[in-house]
C-alpha positions as CSV (number, residue, x, y, z in Angstrom):
1,M,25.4,-18.0,-25.6
2,S,28.8,-18.4,-24.1
3,K,32.0,-19.5,-25.8
4,R,34.3,-20.1,-22.8
5,K,37.7,-21.6,-22.7
6,A,39.2,-23.4,-19.6
7,V,42.5,-24.9,-18.8
8,F,40.8,-28.1,-17.5
9,A,37.5,-29.3,-19.0
10,I,36.4,-30.8,-15.7
11,N,37.5,-29.7,-12.3
12,W,36.3,-32.6,-10.0
13,M,36.6,-30.4,-6.9
14,E,34.0,-28.1,-8.6
15,V,31.9,-31.1,-9.4
16,D,32.1,-32.1,-5.7
17,A,31.0,-28.6,-4.6
18,L,28.1,-28.9,-7.0
19,V,27.0,-32.2,-5.6
20,Q,27.4,-30.8,-2.0
21,G,25.2,-27.9,-2.9
22,I,27.8,-25.2,-2.1
23,H,28.8,-24.1,-5.7
24,N,27.7,-20.5,-6.3
25,N,28.9,-20.3,-9.9
26,P,27.6,-23.5,-11.6
27,H,28.0,-21.9,-15.1
28,H,31.8,-22.3,-14.6
29,I,31.5,-26.1,-14.8
30,L,28.1,-26.7,-16.4
31,G,27.1,-26.0,-20.0
32,M,29.4,-25.9,-23.1
33,H,33.1,-25.2,-22.7
34,E,36.0,-25.0,-25.1
35,C,39.2,-26.6,-23.8
36,I,42.3,-26.5,-26.1
37,D,41.0,-28.4,-29.2
38,D,38.1,-30.1,-27.5
39,L,34.5,-29.1,-26.8
40,Y,32.9,-30.2,-23.6
41,I,29.2,-30.3,-22.6
42,N,28.6,-30.9,-18.9
43,A,25.3,-31.3,-17.1
44,Y,24.3,-32.1,-13.5
45,L,21.0,-33.9,-13.6
46,P,20.3,-36.2,-10.5
47,G,17.9,-38.9,-11.3
48,A,18.6,-38.8,-15.1
49,K,19.0,-42.0,-16.9
50,V,19.9,-40.9,-20.5
51,V,21.2,-37.4,-21.5
52,N,21.7,-36.3,-25.1
53,A,22.8,-33.0,-26.5
54,I,21.1,-32.3,-29.8
55,E,22.6,-29.8,-32.2
56,V,19.8,-27.4,-33.2
57,S,21.0,-26.8,-36.8
58,T,21.9,-30.4,-37.7
59,R,19.8,-32.5,-35.3
60,K,23.0,-34.4,-34.6
61,K,23.0,-36.2,-31.2
62,Y,25.8,-36.3,-28.7
63,T,25.3,-38.6,-25.7
64,L,26.5,-37.4,-22.3
65,V,27.7,-40.1,-19.9
66,S,27.9,-40.3,-16.1
67,E,31.0,-42.4,-15.0
68,R,32.5,-40.9,-11.9
69,V,29.9,-38.9,-10.1
70,P,26.2,-40.0,-10.1
71,G,24.1,-37.4,-11.8
72,F,27.0,-35.6,-13.4
73,F,27.0,-36.1,-17.2
74,S,29.6,-35.1,-19.7
75,V,30.6,-35.5,-23.3
76,V,33.8,-34.5,-25.1
77,I,33.4,-33.5,-28.8
78,K,36.6,-33.3,-30.9
79,D,37.4,-30.6,-33.4
80,K,34.1,-28.9,-33.1
81,K,33.3,-25.2,-32.7
82,P,30.6,-24.1,-30.2
83,F,27.1,-24.7,-31.4
84,E,23.5,-24.2,-30.3
85,Y,22.0,-27.3,-28.6
86,K,19.2,-28.6,-26.5
87,L,19.4,-31.3,-23.9
88,N,17.1,-34.3,-24.2
89,V,16.8,-36.0,-20.8
90,R,15.0,-39.2,-19.8
91,F,14.7,-39.7,-16.0
92,D,14.5,-42.9,-14.0
93,N,10.8,-42.3,-13.4
94,G,10.2,-42.3,-17.2
95,D,9.8,-38.5,-17.6
96,E,11.4,-37.1,-20.7
97,V,12.1,-33.4,-21.4
98,T,13.9,-31.4,-24.1
99,Y,15.1,-27.9,-23.4
100,F,17.9,-25.4,-24.1
101,D,20.6,-25.7,-21.5
102,P,20.3,-22.9,-18.9
103,Y,24.1,-22.9,-18.3
104,V,25.2,-21.6,-21.7
105,F,23.8,-18.1,-21.2
106,E,25.9,-15.1,-20.1
107,P,24.6,-12.9,-17.2
108,V,21.7,-10.6,-18.0
109,I,22.1,-8.3,-15.1
110,D,25.0,-6.0,-15.9
111,P,27.6,-4.2,-13.8
112,I,25.7,-0.9,-13.9
113,D,22.6,-2.6,-12.4
114,I,24.7,-4.1,-9.7
115,S,26.5,-0.8,-8.9
116,L,23.2,1.1,-8.6
117,F,21.7,-1.7,-6.5
118,N,24.7,-1.7,-4.2
119,E,24.3,2.1,-3.8
120,G,20.6,1.8,-3.1
121,K,19.8,3.9,-6.1
122,H,18.3,1.4,-8.7
123,Y,14.8,2.8,-8.7
124,S,13.6,0.2,-11.2
125,I,15.4,-2.8,-9.7
126,Y,12.1,-4.7,-10.0
127,E,12.8,-4.8,-13.7
128,K,15.8,-7.0,-12.9
129,M,15.0,-8.9,-9.7
130,G,12.3,-11.5,-9.5
131,A,11.1,-13.6,-12.3
132,H,10.9,-12.0,-15.8
133,P,9.7,-13.7,-18.9
134,M,12.1,-12.6,-21.7
135,T,14.0,-13.8,-24.8
136,V,17.8,-14.1,-24.6
137,D,19.8,-14.9,-27.7
138,G,16.6,-15.8,-29.4
139,V,15.5,-18.3,-26.7
140,E,12.3,-17.8,-24.8
141,G,12.5,-18.3,-21.1
142,V,12.5,-16.6,-17.6
143,L,15.2,-14.7,-15.9
144,F,15.3,-15.3,-12.1
145,A,17.3,-13.1,-9.8
146,V,17.4,-12.8,-6.0
147,W,19.5,-11.0,-3.5
148,A,21.0,-13.5,-0.9
149,P,24.6,-12.4,-0.3
150,N,25.3,-14.7,2.6
151,A,23.9,-18.0,1.1
152,D,26.2,-20.8,0.1
153,R,23.8,-21.8,-2.7
154,V,20.5,-20.6,-4.2
155,S,18.4,-22.7,-6.6
156,V,15.2,-22.1,-8.4
157,V,12.7,-24.8,-7.7
158,G,9.2,-25.5,-9.0
159,N,7.0,-28.1,-10.7
160,F,9.2,-27.8,-13.8
161,N,12.1,-29.4,-11.9
162,N,10.2,-31.5,-9.4
163,W,11.2,-29.0,-6.6
164,D,14.7,-30.4,-6.8
165,G,17.2,-27.8,-5.7
166,R,20.0,-29.7,-7.5
167,R,18.5,-29.1,-10.9
168,H,18.7,-25.3,-11.2
169,P,21.4,-23.8,-9.0
170,M,22.0,-20.1,-9.7
171,R,25.1,-18.1,-10.4
172,K,26.2,-15.5,-7.9
173,L,27.2,-12.3,-9.7
174,D,30.4,-10.7,-8.6
175,Y,30.3,-7.8,-6.1
176,S,26.6,-8.0,-5.6
177,G,25.1,-10.8,-3.6
178,I,22.7,-11.3,-6.4
179,Y,22.0,-14.8,-7.7
180,E,20.8,-15.1,-11.3
181,L,19.7,-17.8,-13.7
182,F,18.0,-17.7,-17.0
183,I,15.8,-20.8,-17.5
184,P,14.6,-21.4,-21.1
185,G,11.1,-22.6,-21.6
186,K,7.5,-21.5,-21.5
187,L,7.2,-21.0,-17.8
188,V,4.6,-18.2,-17.5
189,G,2.0,-19.3,-15.0
190,E,4.3,-21.8,-13.2
191,I,4.9,-21.5,-9.5
192,Y,8.4,-21.4,-8.0
193,K,10.4,-20.7,-4.9
194,Y,14.1,-20.3,-4.1
195,E,15.8,-23.1,-2.3
196,I,18.6,-21.6,-0.1
197,K,21.5,-23.3,1.5
198,A,22.7,-21.2,4.4
199,K,26.3,-21.1,5.7
200,S,25.0,-23.0,8.7
201,G,24.2,-25.9,6.3
202,Q,20.5,-25.4,6.8
203,V,18.4,-25.8,3.6
204,F,15.1,-24.0,3.3
205,M,12.7,-22.5,0.7
206,K,11.7,-18.9,0.4
207,S,9.1,-17.1,-1.8
208,D,10.5,-14.5,-4.1
209,P,10.7,-11.0,-2.5
210,Y,10.2,-9.4,-5.9
211,A,7.5,-11.8,-7.1
212,F,4.8,-10.2,-9.1
213,S,2.2,-12.8,-8.1
214,S,1.7,-15.6,-5.6
215,E,-0.4,-18.6,-5.0
216,V,-3.7,-18.1,-3.1
217,R,-3.1,-18.5,0.6
218,P,-2.5,-20.7,2.5
219,A,-0.2,-21.8,-0.3
220,N,2.7,-19.4,-0.7
221,A,4.8,-20.1,-3.7
222,S,5.5,-17.3,-6.1
223,R,4.0,-17.3,-9.6
224,I,5.7,-16.4,-12.9
225,V,3.4,-13.8,-14.6
226,D,3.6,-11.3,-17.4
227,I,2.5,-7.9,-16.0
228,S,2.1,-6.1,-19.3
229,Y,-1.2,-4.3,-19.7
230,K,-2.7,-1.9,-22.2
231,W,-3.8,1.1,-20.1
232,K,-6.6,3.4,-21.2
233,D,-6.2,6.2,-18.7
234,T,-3.8,8.5,-20.5
235,A,-6.1,11.5,-20.0
236,W,-6.4,10.8,-16.3
237,M,-2.6,10.5,-15.9
238,E,-1.9,13.6,-17.8
239,K,-4.4,15.6,-15.8
240,R,-3.1,14.2,-12.5
241,E,0.4,15.6,-13.2
242,T,-0.9,19.1,-13.0
243,K,-3.6,18.7,-10.4
244,D,-3.3,20.7,-7.2
245,T,-4.9,18.5,-4.6
246,D,-4.5,21.2,-1.9
247,A,-7.2,23.3,-3.7
248,Q,-9.4,20.3,-4.5
249,P,-11.9,18.3,-2.5
250,M,-10.7,14.9,-1.4
251,A,-13.5,12.7,-0.1
252,I,-11.8,9.3,0.6
253,Y,-13.7,6.0,1.1
254,E,-11.4,3.7,3.1
255,M,-12.2,0.0,2.6
256,H,-11.0,-3.6,3.0
257,L,-11.5,-5.0,-0.5
258,G,-12.4,-8.5,0.5
259,S,-15.1,-7.6,3.0
260,W,-16.9,-4.7,1.4
261,K,-19.2,-7.0,-0.5
262,R,-19.1,-10.8,-0.8
263,P,-20.3,-12.9,-3.7
264,T,-23.5,-15.0,-3.3
265,D,-22.4,-17.7,-5.8
266,G,-20.2,-19.7,-3.6
267,R,-16.9,-17.8,-4.3
268,E,-15.0,-16.5,-1.3
269,F,-14.3,-13.1,-2.8
270,F,-15.1,-11.0,-5.8
271,N,-12.4,-10.7,-8.5
272,Y,-10.8,-7.3,-8.9
273,R,-12.7,-6.9,-12.2
274,D,-16.0,-7.8,-10.6
275,I,-15.7,-5.4,-7.8
276,A,-14.4,-2.5,-9.9
277,S,-17.8,-1.7,-11.5
278,L,-19.7,-2.4,-8.2
279,L,-17.4,-0.1,-6.3
280,A,-17.2,2.6,-8.9
281,D,-21.0,2.8,-9.1
282,Y,-21.3,3.0,-5.3
283,L,-18.5,5.7,-4.9
284,L,-20.1,7.8,-7.6
285,M,-23.5,7.5,-6.0
286,M,-22.0,8.5,-2.7
287,N,-20.0,11.4,-4.1
288,Y,-16.6,10.0,-3.2
289,N,-13.7,10.8,-5.5
290,Y,-11.0,8.6,-3.9
291,V,-10.9,5.1,-2.6
292,E,-8.2,4.0,-0.1
293,L,-7.5,0.3,0.0
294,M,-6.2,-1.4,3.1
295,P,-3.1,-3.2,1.9
296,I,-3.7,-5.4,-1.1
297,M,-0.1,-6.6,-1.2
298,E,0.2,-10.3,-0.7
299,H,-0.2,-11.4,2.9
300,P,-0.8,-14.9,4.4
301,Y,-3.0,-14.1,7.4
302,D,-6.5,-12.7,6.8
303,P,-6.9,-11.1,10.2
304,S,-3.8,-9.0,9.6
305,W,-6.0,-7.1,7.1
306,G,-2.9,-6.9,4.9
307,Y,-0.7,-5.1,7.3
308,Q,1.7,-8.1,7.6
309,V,3.0,-8.2,4.1
310,T,5.1,-11.1,2.6
311,G,4.8,-10.1,-1.1
312,Y,5.5,-6.4,-1.5
313,Y,5.4,-6.6,-5.4
314,A,2.4,-8.8,-5.7
315,P,-1.3,-7.7,-5.5
316,T,-2.9,-10.5,-3.5
317,S,-4.1,-13.4,-5.5
318,R,-7.2,-13.7,-3.3
319,Y,-8.9,-11.3,-5.7
320,G,-7.3,-12.2,-9.0
321,S,-4.2,-11.6,-11.1
322,P,-2.0,-8.5,-11.5
323,A,-3.7,-7.8,-14.8
324,D,-7.1,-7.9,-12.9
325,F,-5.9,-5.4,-10.4
326,M,-4.6,-3.1,-13.2
327,Y,-8.1,-3.3,-14.7
328,F,-9.5,-2.3,-11.4
329,V,-7.4,0.8,-11.2
330,D,-7.9,1.6,-14.9
331,Y,-11.7,1.3,-14.5
332,L,-11.9,3.5,-11.5
333,H,-9.8,6.1,-13.3
334,S,-12.3,6.0,-16.2
335,K,-15.0,7.0,-13.7
336,G,-12.9,9.8,-12.2
337,I,-11.9,8.0,-9.0
338,G,-8.4,8.0,-7.6
339,V,-6.9,5.0,-6.0
340,I,-4.8,5.2,-2.8
341,L,-2.9,2.2,-1.4
342,D,-1.9,1.5,2.2
343,W,1.8,0.6,2.2
344,V,3.6,-1.0,5.1
345,P,7.4,-0.4,5.1
346,A,7.5,-0.3,8.9
347,H,7.7,-4.0,9.6
348,F,7.2,-7.5,8.2
349,P,6.1,-10.8,9.5
350,K,8.2,-13.8,10.6
351,D,6.5,-16.3,8.3
352,E,9.1,-18.9,7.3
353,H,8.5,-18.4,3.5
354,G,8.9,-14.6,3.8
355,L,11.8,-12.1,4.2
356,G,12.8,-12.9,7.7
357,R,16.4,-14.4,8.0
358,F,16.1,-14.7,4.2
359,D,19.6,-16.1,3.4
360,G,20.1,-17.6,6.9
361,T,21.1,-14.2,8.3
362,A,19.3,-11.0,9.3
363,L,19.3,-9.7,5.8
364,Y,16.3,-7.4,5.5
365,E,16.1,-6.8,9.3
366,H,18.5,-5.8,12.1
367,E,20.2,-8.6,13.8
368,D,19.8,-7.1,17.3
369,P,16.1,-7.5,18.4
370,K,16.4,-4.1,20.1
371,R,16.5,-2.6,16.6
372,G,15.1,-5.5,14.5
373,E,11.9,-6.6,16.2
374,H,8.6,-5.0,17.3
375,P,8.1,-6.3,20.8
376,H,4.3,-5.9,20.6
377,W,3.6,-6.8,17.0
378,G,5.8,-9.9,16.8
379,T,7.3,-8.7,13.5
380,Y,10.7,-7.8,12.1
381,I,11.8,-4.2,11.5
382,Y,13.6,-3.3,8.3
383,N,17.3,-2.3,8.3
384,Y,16.8,1.0,6.6
385,G,20.6,1.7,6.7
386,R,21.4,-1.2,4.4
387,N,21.4,0.1,0.8
388,E,19.9,-2.9,-0.8
389,V,17.0,-3.0,1.7
390,R,16.3,0.6,1.3
391,N,16.4,0.1,-2.5
392,F,13.9,-2.8,-2.2
393,L,11.4,-0.5,-0.4
394,V,11.8,2.8,-2.3
395,A,11.6,0.9,-5.6
396,N,8.5,-0.9,-4.3
397,A,6.6,2.4,-3.7
398,L,7.6,3.6,-7.2
399,Y,6.6,0.2,-8.7
400,W,3.0,0.7,-7.6
401,A,2.9,4.1,-9.3
402,E,4.7,3.0,-12.4
403,K,3.1,-0.4,-13.1
404,Y,-0.3,0.1,-11.5
405,H,-0.9,3.8,-11.9
406,I,-1.7,4.2,-8.2
407,D,-2.6,7.8,-7.3
408,G,-1.5,7.8,-3.7
409,I,0.5,5.9,-1.1
410,R,-0.5,6.0,2.6
411,I,2.4,4.9,4.7
412,D,1.3,2.9,7.7
413,A,2.8,3.3,11.2
414,V,5.2,6.1,10.5
415,A,5.7,6.8,14.2
416,S,7.1,3.3,14.7
417,M,9.7,4.0,12.1
418,L,10.7,7.4,13.3
419,Y,11.3,6.5,17.0
420,L,13.9,3.9,18.1
421,D,12.1,3.5,21.4
422,Y,8.6,3.1,19.9
423,G,6.7,0.6,22.0
424,R,9.8,-0.1,24.2
425,G,10.7,0.5,27.8
426,D,14.0,1.4,29.3
427,G,16.8,-0.9,28.3
428,E,14.8,-2.3,25.4
429,W,16.1,0.0,22.6
430,L,19.4,1.3,21.2
431,P,20.0,5.0,20.7
432,N,21.3,6.5,17.5
433,I,24.9,7.7,17.1
434,Y,24.0,11.0,18.9
435,G,22.4,9.3,21.8
436,G,18.8,10.2,20.7
437,N,15.7,8.1,20.0
438,E,15.3,9.3,16.4
439,N,15.8,6.6,13.8
440,L,18.1,8.5,11.5
441,E,18.2,5.8,8.8
442,A,14.4,5.6,8.7
443,I,14.2,9.4,8.4
444,D,16.5,9.3,5.4
445,F,14.5,6.5,3.9
446,I,11.2,8.4,4.2
447,K,12.7,11.5,2.7
448,E,14.1,9.5,-0.2
449,V,10.8,7.7,-1.0
450,N,8.8,10.9,-0.9
451,S,11.4,12.8,-3.0
452,K,11.7,10.2,-5.6
453,M,7.9,9.7,-5.9
454,H,7.4,13.4,-6.5
455,E,10.3,13.5,-9.0
456,L,9.4,10.4,-11.0
457,H,5.6,10.3,-10.6
458,K,4.2,13.8,-10.4
459,G,0.7,14.0,-9.0
460,V,1.0,10.9,-6.8
461,I,0.2,11.9,-3.2
462,M,2.2,10.7,-0.2
463,I,0.3,10.4,3.1
464,A,1.6,9.7,6.6
465,E,-0.2,7.8,9.3
466,E,1.7,9.4,12.2
467,S,0.4,9.7,15.7
468,T,2.9,12.0,17.3
469,A,3.8,15.7,16.9
470,W,6.9,15.0,14.8
471,P,7.5,18.4,13.1
472,M,7.4,19.3,9.5
473,M,5.9,16.1,8.2
474,T,4.3,17.7,5.2
475,H,7.0,20.2,4.5
476,P,9.3,19.8,1.5
477,V,12.5,17.8,2.0
478,E,14.6,20.6,0.7
479,A,13.0,22.8,3.4
480,G,13.9,20.4,6.2
481,G,10.7,18.4,6.2
482,L,9.9,14.8,5.6
483,G,8.2,15.5,2.3
484,F,4.7,14.0,2.8
485,D,1.8,15.7,1.0
486,Y,-0.6,15.0,3.9
487,K,-0.7,13.6,7.4
488,W,-3.6,11.8,9.0
489,N,-4.9,14.1,11.8
490,M,-4.8,11.6,14.6
491,G,-4.9,14.3,17.3
492,W,-8.2,15.6,15.9
493,M,-9.6,12.1,15.6
494,N,-8.8,11.1,19.2
495,D,-10.0,14.4,20.8
496,F,-13.2,14.5,18.7
497,L,-14.2,10.9,19.4
498,N,-13.5,11.3,23.1
499,Y,-15.8,14.3,23.0
500,M,-18.6,12.6,21.0
501,K,-18.6,9.5,23.2
502,L,-19.6,11.7,26.2
503,D,-23.1,12.2,27.4
504,P,-24.1,15.7,26.2
505,L,-24.6,16.7,29.8
506,Y,-20.8,16.5,30.3
507,R,-19.6,17.8,27.0
508,K,-19.3,21.4,28.3
509,Y,-16.4,20.3,30.5
510,H,-14.5,19.0,27.5
511,H,-15.2,21.8,25.0
512,N,-11.5,22.2,24.3
513,D,-11.5,18.8,22.7
514,L,-13.7,20.3,20.0
515,T,-11.6,23.4,19.4
516,F,-8.0,22.5,20.1
517,S,-7.4,21.1,16.6
518,M,-7.6,24.7,15.2
519,V,-4.5,25.6,17.3
520,Y,-2.3,23.4,15.1
521,A,-4.5,23.0,12.0
522,Y,-2.1,24.8,9.7
523,S,1.2,23.4,11.1
524,E,0.7,20.5,8.6
525,K,-1.5,19.6,5.7
526,F,-4.1,17.2,7.2
527,I,-6.6,14.6,6.3
528,L,-9.4,14.2,8.9
529,V,-9.9,10.5,9.4
530,L,-12.5,8.2,11.0
531,S,-10.6,5.1,9.9
532,H,-10.8,1.4,10.4
533,D,-8.6,1.6,13.5
534,E,-11.5,3.3,15.4
535,V,-14.0,0.5,14.7
536,V,-12.1,-2.6,15.7
537,H,-10.8,-4.4,18.8
538,E,-13.9,-3.7,20.9
539,K,-13.7,0.1,20.4
540,G,-17.3,-0.1,18.9
541,S,-18.6,1.1,15.6
542,M,-19.2,4.8,15.0
543,I,-22.9,4.7,15.8
544,A,-22.2,2.5,18.8
545,K,-19.9,5.1,20.2
546,M,-22.6,7.7,20.2
547,P,-24.4,8.4,23.5
548,G,-28.2,8.3,24.2
549,G,-31.1,6.4,22.9
550,Y,-31.6,5.0,19.4
551,E,-32.6,8.3,17.7
552,D,-30.1,10.4,19.7
553,K,-27.3,8.1,18.4
554,F,-28.2,9.0,14.9
555,S,-28.5,12.7,15.6
556,N,-25.1,12.6,17.3
557,L,-23.6,10.8,14.4
558,R,-25.0,13.3,11.9
559,V,-23.6,16.3,13.7
560,A,-20.3,14.5,14.1
561,Y,-20.0,13.8,10.4
562,G,-21.2,17.4,9.7
563,Y,-18.5,18.9,11.9
564,M,-15.9,16.7,10.2
565,M,-16.9,17.8,6.8
566,T,-16.9,21.5,7.5
567,H,-13.6,21.4,9.5
568,P,-10.4,22.2,7.6
569,G,-8.7,19.2,6.1
570,K,-9.4,16.5,3.5
571,K,-11.8,13.8,4.5
572,L,-11.7,10.0,5.0
573,L,-14.5,7.7,6.2
574,F,-14.2,3.9,6.6
575,M,-16.7,1.6,4.9
576,G,-19.8,0.8,6.9
577,Q,-19.7,4.1,8.7
578,E,-21.7,5.8,6.0
579,I,-24.7,3.5,6.8
580,A,-24.2,3.6,10.6
581,Q,-23.3,0.0,10.9
582,F,-23.7,-1.2,14.5
583,T,-21.1,-4.0,14.4
584,E,-17.4,-3.5,14.3
585,F,-15.3,-4.2,11.2
586,N,-14.9,-7.9,10.6
587,E,-12.7,-9.1,7.7
588,N,-14.8,-12.3,7.5
589,A,-18.1,-10.6,6.9
590,E,-19.2,-8.0,4.4
591,V,-20.6,-4.6,5.4
592,D,-24.0,-5.1,7.0
593,W,-26.1,-4.1,4.0
594,S,-29.1,-5.8,5.6
595,L,-29.5,-2.7,7.7
596,F,-31.3,-1.0,4.8
597,E,-34.3,-2.8,6.1
598,F,-34.4,0.1,8.7
599,D,-35.2,3.6,7.6
600,A,-32.6,5.2,10.0
601,H,-29.7,3.5,8.1
602,V,-31.2,4.5,4.7
603,F,-31.5,8.1,5.9
604,M,-27.9,8.0,7.2
605,Q,-26.5,6.8,3.9
606,G,-28.5,9.6,2.1
607,Y,-27.1,12.1,4.6
608,V,-23.5,11.1,4.0
609,K,-24.1,11.2,0.3
610,E,-25.4,14.7,0.4
611,L,-22.8,15.8,2.9
612,N,-20.1,14.7,0.4
613,E,-21.9,16.5,-2.3
614,L,-22.0,19.7,-0.2
615,Y,-18.2,19.3,0.5
616,K,-17.4,18.8,-3.2
617,T,-19.6,21.6,-4.5
618,E,-18.8,24.3,-2.0
619,P,-15.3,25.7,-2.6
620,A,-15.1,27.2,0.8
621,L,-14.9,23.7,2.3
622,Y,-11.7,22.9,0.4
623,E,-10.0,25.7,-1.6
624,L,-8.1,27.2,1.4
625,D,-7.8,24.1,3.4
626,S,-4.1,24.8,4.1
627,S,-4.4,28.5,4.7
628,P,-5.5,30.3,7.9
629,E,-7.5,32.6,5.6
630,G,-9.9,29.8,5.0
631,F,-11.3,29.6,8.6
632,T,-12.5,32.0,11.2
633,W,-14.2,31.3,14.5
634,I,-17.4,33.2,15.2
635,N,-17.9,31.7,18.6
636,C,-15.8,28.9,20.1
637,N,-16.3,29.8,23.7
638,S,-19.9,28.7,24.3
639,A,-18.9,25.7,26.4
640,N,-22.0,25.8,28.6
641,T,-24.3,25.3,25.6
642,S,-21.8,23.2,23.6
643,L,-22.4,25.4,20.6
644,L,-19.8,26.2,17.9
645,S,-20.0,28.7,15.1
646,Y,-17.4,29.4,12.4
647,V,-16.8,30.6,8.9
648,R,-15.3,28.8,6.0
649,K,-14.0,30.8,3.1
650,G,-13.0,30.1,-0.5
651,K,-11.1,32.2,-2.9
652,K,-14.2,34.2,-3.8
653,E,-16.1,36.1,-1.1
654,S,-19.4,34.9,-2.5
655,D,-18.4,31.3,-1.6
656,T,-18.3,32.1,2.2
657,L,-20.1,29.7,4.4
658,L,-21.4,30.2,8.0
659,I,-21.7,27.1,10.1
660,I,-23.2,26.4,13.5
661,C,-23.1,23.1,15.4
662,N,-25.1,22.1,18.5
663,F,-23.7,19.2,20.5
664,T,-26.6,19.0,23.0
665,P,-30.2,17.8,22.7
666,M,-31.4,21.3,23.5
667,E,-33.1,23.4,20.8
668,H,-32.3,27.1,20.5
669,K,-35.0,29.3,18.9
670,A,-34.4,32.9,17.8
671,Y,-30.7,32.3,18.3
672,K,-28.5,35.3,17.4
673,L,-25.9,33.9,15.0
674,A,-23.2,36.5,14.1
675,T,-22.5,36.8,10.4
676,P,-19.2,37.9,8.8
677,S,-21.1,40.5,6.7
678,G,-24.6,41.9,6.2
679,G,-27.1,40.8,3.6
680,R,-29.4,37.8,3.2
681,W,-28.3,34.4,4.4
682,Q,-29.9,31.1,3.4
683,E,-29.6,27.8,5.1
684,I,-28.2,25.4,2.4
685,F,-27.8,22.3,4.6
686,S,-29.2,21.1,7.9
687,S,-28.7,17.7,9.5
688,D,-32.2,18.0,11.1
689,N,-33.8,17.8,7.6
690,N,-36.6,15.2,7.5
691,R,-34.9,13.2,4.7
692,Y,-32.0,12.5,6.9
693,G,-34.1,11.3,9.8
694,G,-34.3,14.6,11.6
695,E,-37.4,16.5,12.9
696,G,-37.4,19.1,10.1
697,R,-36.7,22.0,12.4
698,N,-34.3,23.5,9.9
699,N,-34.5,27.2,8.8
700,K,-36.7,27.3,5.7
701,T,-36.7,31.0,5.0
702,V,-33.9,33.4,4.0
703,K,-32.6,35.4,6.9
704,Q,-31.9,39.1,6.6
705,A,-28.9,40.1,8.7
706,K,-29.5,42.8,11.2
707,K,-26.9,45.4,12.0
708,A,-25.8,45.0,15.6
709,E,-22.7,43.8,17.5
710,C,-22.7,40.1,18.1
711,D,-19.8,37.8,18.9
712,G,-17.4,40.5,17.7
713,Q,-19.2,40.8,14.3
714,E,-21.3,43.8,13.1
715,H,-24.3,41.7,11.9
716,Y,-26.3,38.7,13.0
717,I,-29.2,36.6,11.9
718,S,-31.9,35.1,14.1
719,V,-32.1,31.3,13.5
720,T,-33.4,28.1,14.9
721,V,-30.6,25.8,16.1
722,P,-32.1,22.2,16.3
723,P,-30.8,19.8,18.9
724,L,-27.8,17.8,18.1
725,S,-27.4,19.4,14.7
726,I,-25.3,21.2,12.2
727,S,-26.6,24.0,10.0
728,V,-24.8,25.6,7.0
729,F,-25.7,29.1,5.8
730,K,-24.6,30.9,2.6
731,K,-25.0,34.5,1.6
732,K,-27.7,34.8,-1.0
733,I,-26.7,36.9,-4.0
734,G,-29.5,38.7,-6.0
735,K,-33.2,38.1,-5.5
């Protein structure tokens, strides 16, 4: 506690500033102060009737009086050394409280923290900013800290002070723009906000940008929580550090946590803990080894699906507490399942309680709407060139890895960050200092967040959702790249879906849409995605996109998924697609599990399950994903018949797979399929198998390769190619 001396015990100009709500260093006047031979205790408590200071060691009582300014109480104590005391306050409404005086404590955030934050290099700033339960000078309480450099005054408000901004004004730390206040008391579980008085005179309340938890929407106050947790995933974390995901299968199940399954007991959502076991069992059954969650950071608007974030450091309270979400991750790790989070540093909403115009100025965003607003999304864009803003975001990504053991971060809307003219017409954007459309500050931010993640949390994968041909996305920063580990292959997705939606009669005219992806397949490290974006906004579900009658739709979808799984790149499928859900994604309804009343959907689920198993158990489908050596066309020129054949290779020659896809409803009997070598070839997978809902026209016998030139190879096998199908062959070793 402080032992401060002042020339004057009470500066009435300071008291006036306190009353006017423009004093940004209330500790200078409030609390205990030594002055020459006297000791003063000052308190500003509007609405108080009786105020006493009680010496902790002796229980002696000193009565503070208010004579000159209503609400300002003071007592002069002669010939007394500073002592520890509590304030006992009785208010006009009859409430009575006793507490340690917040204004006797020295700053907790030190100059080193401030310097690092100002430089944008405090990568654990979340340990200082926000609301932190702690003990200071033996007193239990909560440290509040918020960055609001342009405010005239910032106060902590909550139920504990009747939401009265006059009760707990904060101290502005020198050279920082940070306001800080340690409030003694048992406050864990309490809700709070910051009341901010802008230079314009406007007074408003904001949620804490660094809050670890929030109220359940539509309420939006921040909540004081202890986020300590006893993790049990040490073995998983140690193994992750040395894991080479490039040479491993990645079967990712993308999902919206609140609408995968809904409770039937009247609750709106499952708790994180409830859904952990349900989800893990399902993922294991379906042979997925990763789950990707659409943003679970706090957001006020359900139909945004989490992509308009207001609480970047808070897992949404819709599904439980921070500890509940930690349990969710811990449990999935115990089952061998990695957790990837969608993260949205590209923009943020304009909700009044959020980051927008946080201290009355464009603090987190650019002032000029040509830089600071998305014209189509109605959101603000971060000012990546401001050190403290960049620090907020970089530290946030690291926070999810550090505190929640997240295994991957997928950054949303990267293209909107990279290009200053994204979504804008002529005259609607401002060029960079060189006259170009590249957002140089955003590029530096992306490089920094990827570099620091790889440095501080080895094994955490960084993924870009980027829809343009920006070069070197997945190349190391030191080699001139952006430093991502993987990029969503949006080009493949768009071309492939455009192709699959066509009537098979016309597919021969668009054959290049099937094959073009291999032209650039090794320019980056890709994840093939059939994501939520493709089954919303009247685009139709995956099964609804498929042409033809009922049975043909399922056959088309089976060959589509088969081609995806055997094409180079990691794999991602959105929830509901594995059962061929006919309706689009709707955040207000769970996946249409009632479809299991119909065999076709049961068969499709079984098909995806076994397709995932094939992918995970055949090294040729993942070991050389990023190497041209892992793929060879056998025949990519049969446009008229819409047939494709190709080879996938692993590190061992014996793992080689031969694949043929038929994208028309025409069957080919005794088809000469060229093989990369002689020997005996066995069909190990066929989408036309009866148990998937096919007709069973798969190749049931081992095929002996015949020596003769075929499609540039020296051998071929004679096979049946069922209509709208994929068949996978593997060389049979031994008898």
